[in-house]
C-alpha positions in Angstrom: -23.2 -174.7 -58.6 -22.8 -174.9 -54.9 -25.8 -175.9 -52.8 -25.8 -172.6 -51.0 -26.2 -170.6 -54.2 -29.1 -172.8 -55.3 -30.8 -172.5 -51.9 -30.5 -168.7 -51.9 -31.8 -168.4 -55.5 -34.8 -170.6 -54.7 -35.6 -168.8 -51.5 -35.4 -165.4 -53.3 -37.1 -166.1 -56.7 -40.5 -167.4 -55.5 -41.5 -164.6 -53.2 -40.5 -162.1 -55.9 -42.6 -163.9 -58.6 -45.6 -164.3 -56.3 -45.6 -160.7 -55.2 -45.1 -159.4 -58.7 -48.0 -161.6 -60.0 -50.3 -160.3 -57.2 -49.3 -156.7 -58.1 -50.2 -157.2 -61.7 -53.5 -158.8 -60.8 -54.3 -155.8 -58.5 -54.1 -153.2 -61.3 -57.3 -151.2 -61.5 -59.5 -152.4 -64.3 -60.5 -148.8 -65.1 -56.9 -148.0 -65.9 -56.7 -150.8 -68.4 -60.1 -149.9 -69.8 -58.9 -146.3 -70.3 -55.8 -147.5 -72.1 -58.0 -149.7 -74.4 -60.4 -146.7 -75.0 -57.4 -144.7 -76.3 -56.5 -147.6 -78.6 -53.3 -148.3 -76.9 -51.4 -151.3 -78.1 -50.4 -154.1 -75.7 -46.8 -152.7 -75.6 -48.1 -149.2 -74.8 -50.4 -150.5 -72.1 -47.5 -152.4 -70.5 -45.2 -149.4 -70.7 -47.6 -146.7 -69.6 -50.1 -148.5 -67.3 -48.8 -151.8 -66.0 -45.2 -151.0 -65.2 -45.8 -147.8 -63.3 -48.6 -149.5 -61.4 -46.5 -152.4 -60.2 -43.3 -150.4 -59.2 -44.3 -150.3 -55.5 -45.1 -154.0 -55.4 -41.9 -154.9 -57.2 -39.8 -152.8 -54.8 -41.5 -154.5 -51.8 -40.9 -157.9 -53.5 -37.2 -157.0 -53.9 -36.9 -156.0 -50.3 -38.5 -159.2 -49.2 -36.5 -161.4 -51.5 -33.3 -159.7 -50.3 -34.1 -160.4 -46.7 -35.1 -164.0 -47.4 -32.0 -164.7 -49.5 -29.7 -163.2 -46.8 -31.3 -165.5 -44.2 -31.2 -168.5 -46.5 -27.5 -167.9 -47.2 -26.6 -167.7 -43.6 -28.6 -170.8 -42.7 -27.2 -172.8 -45.7 -23.7 -171.9 -44.8 -24.1 -172.8 -41.1 -25.8 -176.1 -41.9 -23.8 -177.3 -44.9 -20.2 -176.8 -43.9 -18.0 -178.8 -41.6 -15.2 -176.2 -41.5 -15.3 -172.5 -41.0 -18.2 -170.7 -39.3 -20.6 -173.6 -39.7 -18.1 -176.0 -38.2 -17.8 -174.0 -35.0 
């Protein structure tokens, strides 16, 4: 795999993971308690409480990861090539 692809993936994956984790941690405890009080299974809680609650955070993480990966791709291409745009 070319160095550019690896650099872009590394620069995009970590912000996405960190933002998603913070979104899951920020879910209101009362929502989870309400799901438990209705005897919801873990799968039902994930599908009906957790996923809808983290959609805004995941969309923001995707937006940030896209911007960072675009910048990383441009920087990697400029710094790693001797010919083409980076060579000029």
